[in-house]
matplotlib code that plots the C-alpha trace (Angstrom):
import matplotlib.pyplot as plt

x = [-46.7, -49.3, -49.5, -52.7, -51.1, -48.0, -50.8, -52.5, -49.0, -47.2, -48.4, -46.4, -42.8, -45.0, -47.1, -46.1, -46.2, -49.9, -50.9, -49.7, -51.3, -54.3, -57.5, -59.9, -63.4, -66.0, -67.7, -71.3, -71.0, -69.9, -72.7, -75.2, -73.8, -73.4, -75.7, -75.0, -74.7, -71.2, -70.4, -67.9, -66.2, -63.8, -62.3, -61.4, -58.2, -57.5, -54.5, -52.5, -55.4, -57.5, -60.6, -59.8, -59.2, -62.3, -64.4, -62.5, -63.3, -66.9, -66.9, -66.9, -64.8, -62.4, -60.9, -58.5, -57.6, -55.4, -52.8, -50.0, -47.4, -45.7, -49.2, -50.2, -46.7, -47.4, -50.9, -49.6, -47.4, -50.1, -53.4, -53.7, -56.5, -56.2, -54.3, -54.0, -54.2, -52.9, -55.8, -57.9, -61.4, -61.3, -59.8, -61.0, -59.4, -62.2, -65.3, -68.7, -71.3, -68.8, -68.9, -71.3, -70.4, -67.8, -66.3, -64.0, -62.6, -60.6, -60.6, -63.6, -62.4, -59.8, -61.7, -62.2, -66.2, -68.0, -65.7, -65.3, -69.2, -69.3, -66.7, -67.9, -71.3, -69.6, -68.3, -71.3, -74.5, -77.6, -78.5, -75.0, -73.9, -71.5, -70.2, -67.7, -66.7, -64.8, -63.3, -63.5, -62.0, -64.7, -64.0, -67.0, -64.4, -62.5, -58.6, -59.7, -60.6, -57.2, -55.5, -57.3, -56.6, -52.5, -52.6, -55.0, -53.5, -56.1, -53.9, -54.6, -58.1, -57.9, -56.2, -58.3, -61.7, -64.4, -66.7, -69.5, -71.1, -73.4, -76.4, -75.0, -75.0, -73.2, -74.8, -77.5, -77.0, -77.4, -80.2, -80.8, -77.9, -78.3, -76.0, -75.2, -72.6, -71.2, -68.9, -65.8, -62.5, -58.7, -56.3, -53.5, -50.2, -48.3, -46.0, -48.7, -50.5, -47.2, -47.1, -50.7, -50.4, -47.3, -49.5, -51.4, -50.7, -49.9, -47.5, -45.9, -45.0, -44.2, -40.7, -38.8, -39.2, -43.0, -42.7, -41.1, -43.3, -46.0, -44.7, -43.9, -47.3, -49.0, -46.5, -47.5, -51.0, -50.7, -48.8, -52.1, -53.4, -53.3, -50.7, -52.9, -56.2, -59.3, -58.9, -63.2, -63.8, -67.1, -67.5, -69.6, -70.8, -72.9, -74.3, -76.7, -77.5, -76.7, -80.2]
y = [10.5, 13.0, 15.5, 13.7, 10.2, 11.9, 13.1, 9.7, 7.7, 10.5, 9.0, 5.9, 7.1, 9.2, 5.7, 6.1, 9.6, 9.1, 6.2, 8.2, 11.7, 11.4, 11.4, 7.8, 7.8, 7.7, 4.2, 5.6, 6.8, 3.1, 1.9, 4.2, 3.1, -0.6, -1.5, -4.2, -7.4, -8.6, -8.0, -8.6, -5.3, -4.2, -1.4, 0.7, 2.9, 1.5, 3.2, 2.2, 0.9, 3.6, 2.8, -1.3, -1.0, 0.6, -1.9, -5.1, -3.4, -3.5, -7.3, -7.0, -9.1, -6.7, -7.4, -4.0, -2.8, -0.2, 0.3, 2.0, -0.9, 1.6, 2.2, -1.4, -2.4, -0.5, -1.5, -5.2, -4.3, -2.4, -4.3, -7.6, -10.5, -8.8, -8.9, -5.9, -6.8, -4.8, -3.2, 0.0, 1.1, 0.6, -2.6, -4.5, -8.0, -10.1, -12.1, -10.8, -10.7, -11.3, -8.9, -7.2, -3.5, -1.3, 1.6, 4.4, 6.4, 9.5, 8.0, 8.7, 11.7, 10.0, 7.2, 7.6, 7.6, 5.8, 2.7, 2.7, 2.5, -0.1, -1.9, -1.9, -2.4, -6.1, -6.9, -6.1, -8.6, -7.5, -5.4, -4.8, -0.9, 1.6, 4.0, 7.1, 8.9, 11.7, 13.8, 17.3, 19.9, 21.9, 25.4, 26.9, 27.5, 30.7, 29.2, 25.9, 28.6, 30.0, 27.0, 25.5, 29.2, 28.4, 24.6, 24.6, 25.3, 25.8, 23.8, 20.8, 19.5, 16.1, 15.9, 18.2, 17.3, 19.8, 16.3, 17.6, 15.4, 17.8, 15.7, 12.6, 9.9, 6.5, 5.1, 3.0, 0.3, 2.0, 3.3, 6.5, 8.2, 9.3, 11.2, 12.3, 14.3, 13.5, 15.6, 14.4, 16.0, 15.2, 16.1, 18.3, 19.7, 22.2, 19.5, 17.0, 19.6, 20.1, 16.5, 16.6, 19.3, 17.1, 14.1, 16.1, 14.9, 18.4, 18.9, 15.9, 16.8, 20.4, 21.9, 22.1, 25.6, 25.6, 22.9, 25.3, 27.9, 26.1, 24.6, 28.0, 29.4, 26.4, 26.6, 30.4, 29.9, 27.1, 29.4, 31.4, 27.8, 25.7, 23.7, 20.7, 21.8, 19.8, 20.1, 19.6, 17.3, 16.5, 13.1, 13.1, 9.8, 8.5, 5.2, 3.5, -0.1, -2.0, -2.7]
z = [15.4, 15.4, 18.6, 19.9, 19.7, 21.3, 24.1, 24.3, 25.0, 27.3, 30.1, 30.5, 31.2, 34.2, 35.2, 39.0, 39.3, 37.4, 39.7, 43.0, 42.4, 40.5, 42.4, 42.8, 42.5, 44.6, 44.9, 44.8, 41.1, 40.3, 42.1, 40.5, 37.3, 37.5, 40.3, 43.1, 42.0, 41.0, 36.9, 34.4, 33.8, 31.1, 32.5, 28.9, 29.3, 32.2, 32.7, 36.0, 37.5, 39.7, 38.4, 38.3, 42.0, 42.8, 40.9, 42.6, 46.1, 45.0, 44.0, 40.3, 37.8, 35.9, 32.6, 32.4, 28.7, 28.1, 24.8, 26.9, 28.0, 30.8, 32.7, 32.1, 33.9, 37.0, 36.5, 36.9, 39.7, 42.2, 41.7, 42.5, 41.0, 37.8, 34.6, 32.3, 28.5, 25.4, 24.0, 23.0, 22.8, 19.0, 19.4, 22.8, 22.5, 23.8, 22.5, 21.3, 24.2, 26.7, 29.7, 31.4, 31.5, 29.9, 32.3, 30.7, 33.7, 32.3, 28.8, 26.8, 25.4, 23.7, 21.8, 17.8, 19.1, 16.1, 15.9, 19.8, 20.5, 18.0, 19.6, 23.1, 21.9, 20.6, 23.4, 25.8, 26.3, 25.7, 28.5, 29.3, 30.4, 29.3, 31.5, 31.2, 34.1, 34.8, 38.1, 36.8, 39.0, 41.0, 39.4, 41.8, 43.9, 43.4, 43.5, 42.0, 39.0, 38.8, 39.3, 35.6, 34.4, 35.2, 33.9, 31.4, 27.4, 24.8, 22.4, 24.8, 23.2, 23.7, 26.8, 28.7, 29.3, 31.4, 32.0, 30.0, 27.4, 25.4, 23.8, 24.6, 22.1, 22.1, 18.8, 17.4, 19.6, 23.0, 24.8, 26.3, 27.9, 31.5, 33.8, 37.5, 39.5, 42.7, 44.8, 46.7, 47.8, 47.9, 50.6, 48.7, 49.6, 47.6, 46.8, 45.5, 43.9, 41.4, 41.1, 40.4, 37.5, 36.0, 35.2, 32.6, 29.0, 27.9, 30.5, 29.8, 26.3, 27.2, 26.9, 30.7, 30.3, 30.0, 32.8, 35.1, 34.8, 35.8, 38.5, 39.7, 39.4, 41.2, 44.1, 44.0, 44.2, 46.8, 49.3, 49.7, 51.1, 54.3, 54.7, 53.8, 52.0, 50.0, 46.5, 45.3, 42.4, 40.8, 39.5, 36.5, 35.1, 32.5, 31.3, 28.8, 28.1, 25.2, 23.3]

ax = plt.figure().add_subplot(projection="3d")
ax.plot(x, y, z, "-o")
ax.set_aspect("equal")
plt.show()
């Protein structure tokens, strides 16, 4: 297994921690991309169902597609009214033109983009929407910028994504890509911040010594903050329409 593959499939053993600590997505961002009528939506790279639950709450019919068995198991345990299926961006187990939208929450940077774009276009009906989305820590806040310096490893090329797509293009079967940012906050404590950092792919495959060093630095940073403090995010969402 390559390091990239190891990172991409590192989340399963930590699925419960991931589900409990990763932030959700602002419903307004999803509504901006999909509109208000109920749609049949693929949640691609669905993980433990964080995005799936937002989509369900907005009234959509959701097909979660996820390659990691541990993540699918957690999704099925905690998310009602849906059943995750085994698949990936490059292999979506659905018929041609069978869905109205495909959403990728915190997962598009793992895709092999050229075959993924073709596969997403295949399952979308004409006029359907593809919308990747990321929660990005707001590093305009000084302590958040310091957190990034602690937790980001320069070798973590795929596991960390800044949520900004330069000159985004989803391939010849999609129209112009547009984007919008949405601000939100998540209440945090020192313990929860440590648990959140421990859901990152590079952390999950790091040595125990490296993990312990990161934990200690995160706790030292959190000690300077109130007992309960907001962690600010900018949610970036992109969308394009299937031709």
